[in-house]
N, C-alpha and C positions, 0 to 999 in steps of 0.2 A: 529630491528626497525619495528614498526607497521604502516601499510598503511590503508587508508580508501578503501572502495570498489571502489570508483571513481578513486583513485590513482592506484589501482591494475588493473582496466580495462585499463586505458590509458597506463600504463607501459607494460601490456601484449600485447596490440595492437602494440606497437613499437617493441617489441621482435618478434612478428609475421611478421614484415616487412611492416606493414601498414604505408604508407606515406601520404595518403589522406583519410580523413574521411568525408563523406557526411552526413549532418544532419539538424535537425530542433529542437530547444529547446522547453521545456515545464516543467510544475511543477515537474513531477516525475524524471526528469533528470537534474534539476538545479544544483545539487551538482557536477555532471560530467562536466557541462558547466562552473562551477566556477573553476574547476581544469584545463580545457583545455588550458587557456592562459599560464600556467606554463610548457607547453610541446610544445614549438615553432617548434620542428622538426616534429610534427604531424600536418599537415595542415588540418584545418577544413574548409569545403566549406558549407556555408549556402545556402540551396536551398529555393525555394519559395513554395514547396509542398512536403510532405513526399514521394509521389509516385515518384517524380523527384529524390529524394535522392537514392532510390533503383535502378531506371533505370540508374542513373549516375554511381553508384557503379558497376552495371552490365556491362555498357559500358567500364568502367575502367578495369574490370576483363577480358572481351573478348579481349580487345586490348593488354593487357599486359601478360595474362596468370596467373596473380597473383590473390589472393583472394580480392574481393571488400568488402568494409566495410561501414556501415551506422549506424546512431544513431538517434532515435526518442523518443518522449515521449509516455506516456501511452494512453489508450482510443482511441480517433480518430486519434492521431498520429500513433498509432500502426496499426489500421485498414486501414489507408491510404497506408500502405506498402504492403498490401496483393496482389494486382495486380502485383506489381513489383516482389515480391517473387515468385508468381506463374509463371511469365514470365521466371525467372531464373531457376525455377525447371523444366519446360517443355523443356528448352534448355540445361540443365546440366551445369549451370554456377556457379563457386565457389563464394560464397557470405556469409558473416556473417552480420546479422541484429541484432542490439542490441536495445531492446525496454524497456522503463521505465515501471514500474508497481507500483501500490499503495502499501503502507507498508504491510508487510506480515500479520499483525493482521487484516487488513481490506479486504483481499482477500475473495471474496464470500459474501461480505456485501453490494454489489451494491454501492460502494464508488464512489465519484466523479472521472470521467475519468477512471473507472475500466472496463476492458474487458478481457475475457479469450483468449488472443492472442495465447497462446500455443495450446488451443483446436481449435481455428479458423484456424491456419496455419498447423496443423498436417498433413492434406492431401497434402500440397504443399511445404513441407520442407523435406530435407533429414533426418533431426533430429531437435528437438528443446528442450530447457531447461528452466525450471523455477528455478532460483537459490534461495535456502532457507537457505543456510549455507555459510557465508562469507569465511569460511576456504576452501570451495570447488571452489571458484570463479576462481582462476588462473587455476586450472585443467580444469574447464569447458570451459574456453576460449581456452585453449590449445587443448582440444578435438574438440571443434567447428571448429577451423581452420583446424585441421587434417582431420576431416570428410568432410569439404567443398571441399578440394583440392585433396583428395585421391580417388582411385577407380573411379567410375563414379561421377564426381563432382556434386555439387548442393548447394542450399542455406541452411544455418543453422541459427536458431533464438535463441537468448539468452534473456530471460525476466528477468529484474532486479528490484525487489522491492526496494522502496526508502530507507527502513531501512537497507537493505543489502549494498546499495551504501554508506550509512553514517557510517556503522559499521567499526570497525578496527580489523585487525589481522596481524600476521606476513606474509610477502610476500615470498612464496616459489614457485619458478618457476620450473615446471617439464621439464627438458631438453629433456627427451625421452618420447614418448607417445606410448602406445600399448593398444588396446582394445580387450579383449578376444573374444567378440562376433562379431568382425568386422575385417575381414582379406581378403581384395580384392585380387583376383588372377591377378598377372601381367604377370607371365611367362606362355606362351602358351604351351599346351600339344604337345610333340614332335611327337606323332603318328598322331595327327590331322594336324600338319604341313606337315608331309610326305604324308598324304592323299591328302592335297591340292596340293602339288607338282605333285603327280600322275595325278590328274585331269587336271592340267595345261598342262602336257605332252600329254594328249589325246585330249584336246580341239581344235576345229577348229574355233569356234566363241566366244572367250572369251571376257569378259568386266569387268572392274573395276568399282564399284560404291562406291564413298567415301562420307561419311557424316561428321557431325560436330565432331565426335570422333577422326577423323584423325587430325583435327586442335587442339583439346584439348590435345591430346597426343604428340603434336609436331612431327607428323609423315609425314609431307608433303614431306620432302626430301626423305624419305624412299619409299613413294608411287611413286614419280617421278622416282627414280632410278629403282624400280622394273618394273614399266610400260614401261619405255624406254628400259630396258634390255630385257624384254620379248615381247616387241612390242605389247602390249595389249591396246586398246583404253580405255579412261577414261571418266566417267560422274560423276557429283556430285549432291547431294541434294542441296536445298537452303542453309542449314546450312553448307554444305561442300564447298561452293564456295570459291575459293582461295587456297584450298588444292592441286589443280593441276593448273598449268598455262594455262589460257584460250587462250594463243597465241600459244600453242604447237600443232603440227600436229596431235597428238593422242587425242586431246580434242574433245569431242562430243557435249558439251553444258550441260546445266542443265537438269535433268530428272524431270518428273512428270506432274502435271496438266497443268502447263504453261511451260513445258520443251521443248527442241529443238526436232525437227522432228527426226534427226539422233539419238539422245540419246534414245528417247522412242522406236524407231524401233530397235535399236541395242539390247536393253534389251529384247524386245519381241522375237527377233530372236536368241538370244545367246544360246550357249550350255554349257557355264560356266559363272556364275556370282559371282565374288568375292566381297563381300560387307564388307566394313570396317567402323565401327563407325556410323552406321545408324540404326534406329529403325523401318524402313519400315512404316512410316507414311502413312495414306490413301491418302494424296496429292502426295505422291511419287509413290505408287503402282497402283493407279486406281483400277479397278476390280481385287480383289485378285486372283480369279481363273484363270485369264488371264495374271497374272504377271509372266514374264519369264517362260512360260509354258514348254519349252523344255530344260531348263537349270538345270545343277547341281549347287546348290547354296551353296557357302561357306560364312558363316557369322562370322566376327570377331567383338567381343564386350567385353568390360571389365565387363559388367553387364550381368550375366547369365540369368536374368529374361527377358531380351530383345530378347533372342534367341528363336525362334519358337513361339514368342508371337503373331505375326501377319502373318508371312509367314513361310511355311514349309522349313526346312533347311536340306541339305544333309550332310554338314560337319560343325558342330558347333565348333568354335574356341574361347574359353573364354580366354581373356588376353588383355594386353595393345596393342593398334593398332601398335605402333612403333616397339615394340619387335616382334610382330607377322609378320609384313611385312618384317622385317629384317631376321626373321627366315625362311620365305618362300624363300627369295632371296638366303640365304646361302645353303638351301637344294637343290634348283633348280640348283645352280652353281655346287654343288657337284654331283648331279644326272645326269645333262644333259651336263655339260662341256661347250664346245664352240658351242653348237647347234645354227643353224642360224634361230632365231625366226622370223626375218623379212621375210625370204623366206617362212617359214611355215605358217605365217599369212598373206601373201601378198594378197590372194584372199579376205579374210575378210576385211582387211584394205582398199582395193580398193572399196569394197561394201559400207562401212560406209562413205568413202570419197565422193562417188557418192550421197549418201543420203544428206550429208552436202551441196554439191554443188547444188543439184536439189531443195531442200527445205530449204534454209537458213532462219534465222530470218529476217523478212522483214516487211515493212509497206508502205502505200501509201503516198508519199510525196505530199505536198500541198504548193502552193504559197500564199494561202489566210490565212493560219493559221499555228501556230507552233505545230508540232507533238511532243508529250512527248518523244517518242523514240529518236528524234533528239536532245533533250536537254541532254539526258544521253550520247549519242554519243559525243556531244560537250564537256561535262564535262570530258570524257575520253581523248579526243583529247587535251584539255588544260592541264590536269594533267599528261598525259602519264601513267595514272594508278597509279601514285605515290601519293596516298591519302588514308586516312581512310574514308570510306563511311558508314554512318548509314542510315537506312530508318525507316519510320513509317510502316504501314501495309495497303495494298491495291494495286491498279493498279500500282502506282509509284514504289512500292516495286518489283513487277514482272518485270517492264521495266528496273529497275536498275539491277536486276539479269540477265536479258537477254542481255542488250546492254553495260554494263560496263564490260570490260574484266579484271576480277580479276586474278592477277598473283601470289599473295602472300597470305599466311594465315593471319588471324586477321586483314584483311582490309575491310571486310564487316561485319557490326554489325547490326543484324536484328532479330526481334522476329519471330521465325519459328513455334514453337509448339503451343503457346497460341495465337499468332496473335494479339499482343497488339497495338492498336492505341494509340499514345502518347509516345511510347517507344523511337523513334529515336532521338529526339532533346536532351533530357537529357542524353541519351547514348553518343551522340556526345560530350557533355560537359565533361563527364567522360573520353572519349578518348583523348580530347584536353588537359586535365590536365595531363594525362599520357604522352603525347607526344606534348609538347608545340610548338615544331618547325615544326611539320608536318601539312600538309593541311588536315583539317577535314571538311567533307561536310555532312550535314544532308539533304537527299532528302525526301521531305514531300508532302503529299497531303494537300489541303486546309482544308479538314475535320479533318484529323489526327492531323495536327499541333495544332489545337485549343484545343486538349485534355490536353496538358501540355505547352501551349504557355507562361505561366507565367515564365518559366525558362529562358526566355530572360533576366530577371532581374539578374539571377545568372551569365549568360555569361558576361553581361555588368559590374557587380560589380567586377568580377575577371579578366577583360580584356582578355577574351578568344575569339580568332578570328574565332569562328565557323561560317561557312557559311551555311545558310538554303536555299536550292533551292526548292521553292514551285511550284509544277506542279498543277496549279490552273485551274480546270475545273468546279468549282462551283457545284460539286456533291460529294456524297460518291461514288466514281467512280466504285469500284469493285461491290458494292451492286447494283448500277444502271445497270452495265453490266449483272448481273444475272437476274435482272428484265426485261431487254431487251430481253435476249435470252430464258428465261424459264418462264416469267410471263407476256407475251404479252405486253411488253412495259408499264407496270403499274408502273410508277416511284413513288411509295408510300414512302413518308418521306425520300427521298434521295437528294432532292435539297438543296444546300447550298448557295442560292442566297443572303441571308441576312448574309453577312460576313464583317469583318472589312477591312479597307484599310490597308493592311499589310505593305506598305511602311511608312505610317504615324504612324502606331503602333510601328514599329521598331524605328522610330525617337523619338517617345514619351518615349521610354525606354532608349534612349541615344545610340542606335545602328544605323547602316546605313541601308537605304532601297533603293531598286532598283526595277523597273518594266520593264519587257520585253514583248511587245505585238506585235512584228513583227519579221519575220525570219531574216531580215537583221540586226537587233539589237542584235540577240542572241549571237553571238560570241564576239563582242566587249564589250558588257555590262557584260557578264559573266566573261570575262577576267579581266575587271576593278574591278568587285566585288570580285573576288577571290584574287586579289592582295592587297586589303585593309587590314590593320592590325587590324581592328575593327570587332566585330561580325556584321553580316549582314543578312537581309532577302532579297532574290531575288525572287520576285513575277513574275512567268512566266505564262502568260495567254495562255493556250494550248487548242487544239481542245476539245470541250466539250464532245462529245460522242465517242471518240476513245476507242477501245476495246483492250484487251490484247489477243494476239494470238501467238502461238497455244494455244488451250484450250481443255483439256479432260473433257467432261461433267461428272458431278457426277455419279458414278456407271458404267462408261464406261471403256473399256480397254485402255491401253496406246497407242495402235496403232489406236484408234478411235478418232483422233484429229480433231478438227475444225481448219482449216488453214485460213490465211488472205484471 
């Protein structure tokens, strides 16, 4: 039996386990959209902008661990995906984006809605394809999904010319996939595992640093088991939050520019730093020459190009984070037996506990205004931490990271590497579709939310009870904070005074709208809003010029923090 390219695409997506496809139609993909109603088991979600499609697929992928999928047309439809694809690329998110393309004979002729999306996205995809032979379409889709989810995950783009979509061929599904030039290393080197165990045995001030790779490799349980067995304190990057329970005694807090005092000091003072699934972003390390200056650094990462890229490493460990942490645990158990790690590390643990006690995350409470940190604390109180939280980018993102106690992986979805304003709301839609019975909260700034505010139409059309909590300070808050601290209070182009009435706007879309402008209303109105079965905007009027602290100024060392 012969299938059209459109039929092969949709059948292939189903065989890859895709249940939700985010998309926006157009001329180059009309044959695919004509076929979609014949595949009811593949749920298509019509977004209001192609960027929203990619972010929603990204949020779906982060929340589930599966590959997210989206479909858009050629030209502007394809170019509108670039920011979302780059966001996924920077955070290593498994994603397959299918873009329509003009017919093969017209490529290079400046045809209507033609653009070289393969060339445009080459720097921000793990791999991409322009399909020129209908007979290779099924294999291409198989390879794309394999690449997206294996090794270090990432986005893959498939560009489909319209004549390929319309052409017919026999559908042959490759059950097994192997690529001669692509063989990621999963199993860690035994000698490097032994070296790591030796360093653990010698260390007096060890620290675990967990990044997003721990979550991607489903290694959170292995990390907790190892840390608690060895009695080693743990800190996480922004992308790693949830990899270790923030309610545990060994938890130090987030590390980095807006990290906790105890976390930053512990890394600076450590003599052994075991890093798993982190790429040493500049927001994590601060001044490189002063990062963990006295520590032996062990770096676990499945991507060998990440090791020694930014920070010198003493023990490189290439492999899957989960397998590596389990390997370290097994070797330590065999080598050290019933050694009393709590006793060995008692002095160090007492030191870091004193740091946590002496300089906790704090803010000045006010009876006259709502503090944004207070909003995040209240959200945690109301949910008990049992929620999926997405954020946009800026001050509200950092307050969420600091004051919402994440205890499970895949419960914080945020743009870390690219820092994409407009990410959080569509990502929340993707997460809500993945987990319809879970509470999904998008924490947003009033500036960030307006980047993709049109996706409220998507939430309403699909009856998705996403709750958007707007920390409304009528500024681009983080940019304003930098202008205050480093540009002599010159608030150039950061005021957002001219903004919509978010409550009326929500109602205009058919959603619910709430406004909170006093501290006494915060708890009861948030409680009411979270309990509604409808999508809702909760506009919380917060202190206008509140800043995020601690803060490590650009170019400073981690122990050179500005405190409250």
